[in-house]
C-alpha positions, 0 to 999 in steps of 0.5 A: 318865230315864237315869242313868250305870248305864243308859249305862255309865261316863263319862270327860270327855277335854279336848283333841283333840290326839294325848293326847286322842284316845289317851285316848278310844280307850283309854278306850273299849276299857276299857269306857268312854264318852269326851266329849271337848271342844276349845276350838279351833273348827278345825284348828290350822295351824303345826308340831305333832310327837309321839314315842313311844319303847319300850313307848309306840311299841309300844302305840300301833301296835296303835291303830285311829283 
């Protein structure tokens, strides 16, 4: 039987939008094991957008997704 101590810290990330993916990447880099869930059965259609400025934009540029 394995325990959380054997596997490291886990975090539940709900939603696979830009925020969910970014959170999962940041958690993984910090040594956590993110568990991602999404209620949509497939890719969503329609327009989506995200905008970052200043410090957030500089931080995002280092992500390797």
